[in-house]
C-alpha positions as CSV (number, residue, x, y, z in Angstrom):
1,M,55.3,-24.5,5.3
2,D,58.5,-26.5,4.8
3,D,62.0,-25.0,4.3
4,S,62.0,-25.4,0.5
5,E,58.6,-23.7,0.2
6,T,59.8,-20.8,2.4
7,A,63.0,-20.5,0.3
8,K,61.0,-20.6,-3.0
9,R,58.7,-17.8,-1.6
10,D,61.7,-15.7,-0.7
11,H,63.1,-16.2,-4.1
12,Q,59.8,-15.1,-5.7
13,R,59.6,-12.0,-3.6
14,N,63.1,-11.0,-4.5
15,K,62.3,-11.5,-8.2
16,S,59.3,-9.2,-7.8
17,E,61.5,-6.6,-6.2
18,I,63.9,-6.8,-9.1
19,V,61.1,-6.2,-11.6
20,N,59.7,-3.4,-9.5
21,T,63.1,-1.7,-9.3
22,V,63.5,-1.9,-13.1
23,K,60.0,-0.4,-13.6
24,E,60.8,2.4,-11.2
25,M,64.1,3.1,-13.0
26,F,62.2,3.5,-16.3
27,R,59.4,5.5,-14.8
28,M,61.8,7.9,-13.2
29,E,64.1,7.9,-16.3
30,K,67.0,6.9,-14.2
31,W,68.2,3.9,-16.2
32,G,71.9,3.5,-15.6
33,D,71.8,5.7,-12.4
34,D,74.5,4.5,-10.0
35,E,72.0,4.3,-7.1
36,Y,69.7,2.0,-9.1
37,R,72.6,0.0,-10.6
38,K,73.9,-0.8,-7.1
39,K,70.4,-1.7,-5.8
40,L,69.9,-4.0,-8.8
41,H,73.3,-5.6,-8.4
42,D,72.6,-6.3,-4.7
43,L,69.2,-7.8,-5.6
44,V,70.7,-10.0,-8.2
45,L,73.4,-11.2,-5.8
46,K,70.7,-11.9,-3.2
47,D,68.7,-13.8,-5.9
48,E,71.7,-16.0,-6.7
49,E,72.0,-16.8,-3.0
50,L,68.3,-17.6,-2.7
51,V,68.4,-19.9,-5.7
52,R,71.3,-21.8,-4.1
53,D,69.3,-22.0,-0.9
54,V,66.2,-23.4,-2.7
55,I,68.3,-26.1,-4.4
56,K,69.9,-27.0,-1.1
57,K,66.6,-27.3,0.7
58,I,65.0,-29.4,-2.0
59,K,68.0,-31.7,-2.0
60,E,67.9,-32.0,1.8
61,E,64.2,-32.8,1.7
62,K,64.7,-35.5,-1.0
63,G,67.7,-36.9,0.8
64,T,69.9,-36.4,-2.2
65,R,72.5,-34.2,-0.5
């Protein structure tokens, strides 16, 4: 598996974790709870970083960097 595929997989896993966290918040009726809000915020920041990494890896592989 090349670097861009690994980065894409990590991004997909993080997106799944975001969705699962939101589902858990609704199930536990803790929408807006500070603990969950922080967890979601951290996951979104991580996702932004992962997206940048995916783009960087793709550009490197295509030689357009």
